C-alpha positions as CSV (number, residue, x, y, z in Angstrom):
1,M,-7.8,17.9,-38.4
2,R,-6.6,19.1,-34.9
3,M,-9.9,17.8,-33.4
4,T,-9.4,14.4,-35.0
5,K,-5.9,14.1,-33.7
6,L,-7.1,15.1,-30.2
7,L,-9.9,12.5,-30.3
8,I,-7.4,9.8,-31.4
9,L,-5.0,10.8,-28.6
10,I,-7.9,10.6,-26.0
11,A,-8.9,7.2,-27.3
12,S,-5.3,5.9,-27.1
13,L,-4.9,7.1,-23.5
14,M,-8.2,5.4,-22.6
15,L,-6.9,2.2,-24.2
16,L,-3.6,2.4,-22.3
17,A,-5.6,3.0,-19.0
18,G,-7.4,-0.3,-19.5
19,C,-9.7,0.1,-22.5
20,G,-11.4,3.1,-20.8
21,Q,-12.7,1.0,-17.9
22,D,-13.7,2.8,-14.7
23,P,-12.1,0.6,-12.0
24,T,-14.7,1.6,-9.5
25,K,-17.5,0.0,-11.5
26,A,-18.4,-3.7,-11.7
27,V,-16.6,-5.6,-14.4
28,Y,-19.7,-7.7,-15.3
29,N,-23.5,-7.6,-14.8
30,T,-23.8,-10.8,-12.7
31,K,-27.6,-10.4,-12.3
32,A,-28.4,-10.4,-16.0
33,N,-25.4,-12.7,-16.8
34,P,-25.6,-12.2,-20.5
35,E,-22.8,-14.7,-21.2
36,G,-24.4,-17.4,-19.2
37,Y,-21.5,-18.0,-16.9
38,P,-21.9,-20.6,-14.1
39,A,-23.6,-19.4,-11.0
40,R,-20.4,-20.1,-9.0
41,A,-18.4,-17.8,-11.3
42,C,-21.0,-15.0,-10.8
43,L,-20.9,-15.5,-7.1
44,M,-17.1,-15.2,-7.0
45,L,-17.3,-12.0,-9.1
46,D,-19.8,-10.5,-6.7
47,Q,-17.5,-11.4,-3.7
48,L,-14.6,-9.8,-5.5
49,E,-16.6,-6.6,-6.1
50,S,-17.9,-6.4,-2.5
51,G,-14.4,-7.1,-1.0
52,Q,-15.4,-10.4,0.6
53,L,-12.6,-11.9,-1.5
54,A,-9.7,-9.4,-1.0
55,T,-6.4,-11.2,-0.2
56,Y,-4.1,-12.9,-2.6
57,D,-4.5,-16.3,-1.0
58,E,-8.3,-16.1,-1.0
59,I,-8.5,-14.9,-4.6
60,T,-6.1,-17.5,-6.0
61,T,-7.7,-20.3,-4.1
62,N,-11.2,-19.4,-5.4
63,F,-10.0,-19.1,-8.9
64,G,-8.3,-22.4,-8.7
65,E,-11.4,-24.1,-7.4
66,L,-13.5,-22.4,-10.1
67,Y,-11.3,-23.5,-13.0
68,T,-11.1,-27.0,-11.6
69,S,-14.9,-27.2,-11.7
70,F,-15.3,-25.3,-15.0
71,P,-12.2,-25.7,-17.1
72,E,-14.0,-24.5,-20.2
73,L,-13.7,-20.9,-18.8
74,L,-10.0,-20.9,-19.5
75,D,-10.7,-21.0,-23.3
76,N,-13.6,-18.6,-23.2
77,P,-12.6,-15.3,-25.0
78,Q,-15.3,-13.3,-23.3
79,W,-14.3,-14.6,-19.9
80,Q,-10.7,-13.7,-20.7
81,Q,-11.7,-10.1,-21.5
82,L,-13.5,-10.0,-18.2
83,I,-10.4,-11.1,-16.4
84,E,-8.4,-8.4,-18.1
85,R,-10.9,-5.8,-16.9
86,L,-10.6,-7.4,-13.4
87,G,-6.9,-6.8,-13.7
88,V,-7.5,-3.1,-14.0
89,K,-9.5,-3.3,-10.8
90,F,-6.7,-5.1,-9.0
91,R,-4.2,-2.5,-10.2
92,Y,-6.5,0.3,-8.9
93,R,-6.9,-1.3,-5.5
94,A,-3.2,-2.0,-5.3
95,D,-2.5,1.7,-6.1
96,Q,-4.8,2.7,-3.3
97,L,-3.0,0.5,-0.8
98,V,0.3,2.0,-1.9
99,D,-1.1,5.5,-1.2
100,S,-2.0,4.3,2.3
101,G,1.7,3.9,3.3
102,V,4.6,1.6,3.4
103,V,2.8,-0.8,5.8
104,R,0.5,-1.8,3.0
105,Y,3.2,-2.4,0.4
106,R,3.2,-6.1,0.9
107,E,-0.5,-6.4,0.5
108,A,-0.4,-4.1,-2.6
109,G,2.4,-6.3,-4.1
110,K,0.1,-9.4,-3.9
111,L,-2.6,-7.5,-5.9
112,Y,0.0,-6.4,-8.5
113,I,0.8,-10.0,-9.0
114,L,-2.9,-10.8,-9.7
115,A,-3.2,-7.7,-11.9
116,A,-0.1,-8.6,-13.9
117,F,-1.3,-12.2,-14.4
118,A,-4.7,-10.9,-15.6
119,R,-3.1,-8.4,-18.0
120,P,0.1,-10.0,-19.4
121,L,0.4,-7.5,-22.3
122,D,0.4,-4.4,-20.0
123,E,4.1,-3.6,-19.9
124,R,3.8,-0.8,-17.4
125,L,1.8,-3.0,-15.1
126,Q,4.4,-5.8,-15.5
127,Y,7.1,-3.4,-14.4
128,R,5.1,-2.2,-11.5
129,N,4.7,-5.8,-10.4
130,A,8.4,-6.4,-10.8
131,M,9.2,-3.4,-8.7
132,F,7.0,-4.4,-5.8
133,S,8.3,-8.0,-5.9
134,T,11.6,-6.4,-4.6
135,W,9.8,-5.5,-1.4
136,E,8.7,-9.1,-0.8
137,K,12.3,-10.2,-1.4
138,A,13.5,-7.6,1.2
139,I,11.1,-9.2,3.7
140,T,12.4,-12.7,2.8
141,D,16.0,-11.4,3.3
142,S,15.0,-9.9,6.7
143,I,15.8,-6.4,5.6
144,V,12.4,-5.3,6.8
145,S,9.7,-7.0,8.8
146,P,6.4,-8.0,7.2
147,G,4.6,-5.3,9.1
148,F,7.2,-2.6,8.8
149,D,5.7,0.8,9.3
150,P,8.0,3.8,9.6
151,T,5.1,6.0,10.7
152,A,4.3,3.9,13.7
153,V,7.8,3.2,15.2
154,P,10.7,5.7,14.7
155,V,13.4,4.3,12.5
156,S,17.0,5.4,13.2
157,V,18.9,7.1,10.4
158,T,21.3,4.2,10.4
159,D,18.5,1.7,9.7
160,Q,16.9,4.0,7.1
161,L,20.2,4.0,5.2
162,R,20.6,0.2,5.7
163,I,17.2,-0.3,4.0
164,L,17.8,2.2,1.2
165,R,21.3,0.7,0.5
166,Y,19.7,-2.7,0.0
167,F,17.7,-1.3,-2.9
168,L,19.7,1.6,-4.3
169,L,22.9,-0.5,-4.6
170,D,21.1,-3.3,-6.5
171,D,19.7,-3.5,-10.1
172,S,17.6,-0.9,-11.8
173,I,14.3,-2.4,-10.7
174,H,15.3,-2.2,-7.1
175,Q,16.6,1.4,-7.7
176,D,13.4,2.5,-9.4
177,F,11.3,1.1,-6.6
178,A,13.4,2.8,-4.0
179,Q,13.5,6.2,-5.7
180,E,9.7,6.2,-6.2
181,F,8.3,4.5,-3.2
182,L,11.0,4.3,-0.4
183,V,13.2,7.4,-0.4
184,P,10.2,9.8,0.0
185,R,8.6,7.7,2.7
186,I,11.4,6.1,4.6
187,L,14.1,8.7,4.6
188,D,13.5,11.3,7.4
189,R,15.3,14.2,5.7
190,R,15.2,16.4,8.9
191,A,16.8,13.6,11.0
192,A,19.3,12.8,8.3
193,E,20.3,16.5,7.9
194,A,20.7,16.8,11.7
195,A,22.8,13.6,11.8
196,M,25.1,15.0,9.0
197,K,25.9,17.9,11.3
198,V,26.8,15.9,14.4
199,V,30.5,15.8,15.3
200,G,32.3,13.6,17.8
201,P,31.8,10.0,18.9
202,Q,28.1,10.0,17.9
203,Q,28.5,11.3,14.4
204,L,27.6,9.3,11.3
205,P,30.3,7.2,9.7
206,L,31.9,9.0,6.7
207,I,30.6,6.3,4.4
208,D,27.0,7.1,5.4
209,K,27.6,10.8,4.9
210,C,28.8,10.1,1.4
211,F,25.8,7.9,0.7
212,L,23.5,10.7,1.9
213,A,25.3,13.1,-0.4
214,T,24.2,11.0,-3.4
215,L,20.6,11.5,-2.1
216,G,21.0,15.3,-2.3
217,F,22.5,16.2,1.1
218,K,25.4,18.5,1.3
219,F,28.7,16.6,1.7
220,R,30.6,17.5,4.9
221,G,33.6,15.1,4.6
222,P,37.1,15.4,6.1
223,G,39.8,17.4,4.5
224,Q,42.0,14.4,4.0
225,P,41.0,11.6,1.6
226,M,41.6,7.9,2.2
227,A,43.9,7.8,-0.8
228,S,44.9,10.0,-3.7
229,F,45.6,9.1,-7.3
230,A,47.6,11.4,-9.6
231,E,47.6,12.2,-13.3
232,P,44.7,13.0,-13.3
233,P,44.2,13.9,-9.6
234,I,41.4,11.9,-8.1
235,D,40.8,11.4,-4.3
236,L,39.2,8.4,-2.7
237,M,37.1,9.8,0.1
238,A,35.4,6.7,1.6
239,S,34.8,3.0,0.8
240,Q,33.0,0.0,2.2
241,L,32.4,-3.6,1.4
242,S,29.3,-4.8,3.2
243,R,27.8,-8.3,3.4
244,Q,24.3,-8.8,2.2
245,P,21.9,-11.8,2.5
246,N,22.5,-15.0,0.5
247,G,26.2,-14.5,-0.2
248,W,26.0,-11.1,-1.9
249,Y,28.2,-8.1,-1.2
250,H,27.8,-4.4,-1.9
251,A,31.0,-2.4,-2.6
252,E,30.8,1.4,-2.3
253,F,33.5,3.9,-3.4
254,Y,33.2,7.6,-3.3
255,F,35.7,9.7,-5.3
256,I,36.3,13.4,-5.8
257,P,38.1,14.4,-9.0
258,R,40.2,17.6,-8.8
259,E,39.9,18.5,-12.5
260,N,37.8,17.6,-15.5
261,L,38.3,14.1,-16.7
262,T,38.5,13.5,-20.4
263,A,38.8,9.7,-20.4
264,E,36.4,6.9,-19.5
265,Y,37.8,5.2,-16.4
266,T,37.2,1.8,-15.0
267,V,37.5,0.9,-11.3
268,A,39.7,-2.1,-10.7
269,L,38.3,-4.0,-7.8
270,R,40.5,-6.8,-6.4
271,I,39.2,-9.1,-3.7
272,A,41.6,-11.5,-2.0
273,V,40.3,-14.7,-0.3
274,P,42.1,-17.7,1.3
275,D,43.2,-20.2,-1.3
276,T,41.5,-23.4,-0.1
277,T,42.7,-25.3,-3.1
278,A,46.3,-25.4,-1.7
279,P,46.0,-27.0,1.7
280,V,49.7,-27.7,1.9
281,S,50.4,-23.9,1.7
282,P,48.4,-22.3,4.4
283,G,48.2,-18.5,4.3
284,R,48.1,-18.4,0.5
285,F,45.5,-16.2,-1.2
286,R,43.8,-16.1,-4.5
287,Q,42.6,-12.8,-6.1
288,L,39.3,-12.1,-7.8
289,S,39.1,-9.3,-10.4
290,L,35.7,-7.6,-10.3
291,D,36.4,-4.5,-12.4
292,F,33.4,-2.2,-13.2
293,R,32.5,1.1,-14.6
294,P,31.5,3.9,-12.1
295,T,27.8,4.6,-11.5
296,I,28.2,7.9,-13.4
297,S,30.6,8.0,-16.4
298,S,33.9,9.5,-15.3
299,K,33.6,11.9,-18.2
300,N,30.7,13.4,-16.4
301,W,32.4,13.8,-13.0
302,K,32.5,17.3,-11.8
303,P,35.7,18.7,-10.2
304,G,35.3,19.0,-6.4
305,E,32.1,17.0,-6.3
306,L,31.5,13.5,-4.9
307,A,31.2,10.8,-7.5
308,P,29.9,7.3,-6.4
309,A,31.0,4.0,-7.8
310,Y,29.0,0.9,-6.8
311,R,29.6,-2.8,-7.4
312,R,27.3,-5.7,-6.4
313,F,28.6,-9.3,-6.5
314,A,27.9,-12.7,-5.2
315,F,30.6,-14.7,-3.4
316,P,30.2,-17.4,-0.8
317,E,33.5,-16.7,1.1
318,S,34.6,-13.9,3.4
319,P,37.1,-11.4,1.7
320,S,40.4,-11.2,3.4
321,Q,41.6,-8.1,1.6
322,V,40.2,-5.4,-0.8
323,A,42.2,-3.3,-3.2
324,I,41.2,-0.8,-5.9
325,G,42.7,1.1,-8.8
326,I,41.6,3.3,-11.6
327,Y,42.5,2.7,-15.2
328,E,41.8,3.7,-18.8
329,K,41.4,0.8,-21.1
330,S,42.8,0.9,-24.6
331,A,42.6,-1.7,-27.3
332,D,45.4,-3.8,-26.0
333,S,46.2,-2.7,-22.4
334,A,45.0,-0.9,-19.3
335,H,46.7,2.3,-18.2
336,F,46.4,2.7,-14.5
337,V,46.3,6.1,-12.7
338,P,49.2,5.8,-10.2
339,M,48.9,6.5,-6.5
340,R,50.2,10.0,-5.7
341,D,52.5,8.9,-2.8
342,T,53.8,5.5,-4.0
343,G,53.3,5.4,-7.7
344,E,51.7,2.0,-7.3
345,P,48.7,1.2,-9.6
346,I,46.6,-0.5,-6.8
347,Y,45.7,0.8,-3.3
348,I,45.1,-1.8,-0.6
349,L,42.2,-0.7,1.6
350,P,42.3,-1.0,5.4
351,G,40.6,-4.0,6.8
352,S,38.0,-1.7,8.5
353,V,36.2,-1.2,5.2
354,I,35.0,-4.7,5.3
355,S,31.7,-4.5,7.2
356,S,29.3,-7.2,8.3
357,R,26.3,-4.8,8.4
């Protein structure tokens, strides 16, 4: 019975890996051509196997021309199975490119697109394709250059953090891509650790030190927080609102609770912008409410340890003022944690937290 279960498990794993196909072997015997495919189709398969057709543009162009000449292949079930096997090969080659370094990520991403198209039911492959599409978007957004290679040209710690923020402060697909493929290869941990220790005019901004703390570095912040909330005591250590491409913003807040929190708290984010709907009253502002739950549930915050809270939002205008608060929401109202010094429910952040970087 155990042997039967083991064989079933092995067979299942082979199926998940691409029906047991060895990606280094040819997907079809073009010389024997048992299915009688057109000579042009066999020639293209040979070129794919030999590497004569290797780039995304070359491959898609040749497939387009093949299907234009032989549309019957699109409805051929045996040909479709061959394409699925070809998808395994594309995935294998893309994985090899990824192993070669960041400079090959864009090329790998193109092959993942082809592999995902060839194997639409492969959920793991579809997610891998989605992850690498974020790298292409970063190139489009001018976050990195098309030939970006951190091993060829030294990248400053500031630029490393700029790139990582673009991904780690975005959605889960961007975050997963960054954690698996960027943090280990872009973040120079020795340089970052050294930068954390620098004091004086050349030291890293506090917001960068807090961000690095979320990546496992020891936090060395100032003794005095930006602001303090009371009942329960929570300190706001650093904050930043940074402009991103295409009208997006990243908001970062780093708190330190001074005791265990038993409630689920929400961050009240208020953005003030000029009220352009009232031209007769210059200087008027309207306020946007962008409340959100912290990155880690406040119930899991640890006393004395840094707790991040991030918010990403799109807005075409430039914020004039940023304010935050912390509240517990009940069925019919919101109970704000008051500021320790003023008792006010909202803290207006200094204008310096609004960054253009």
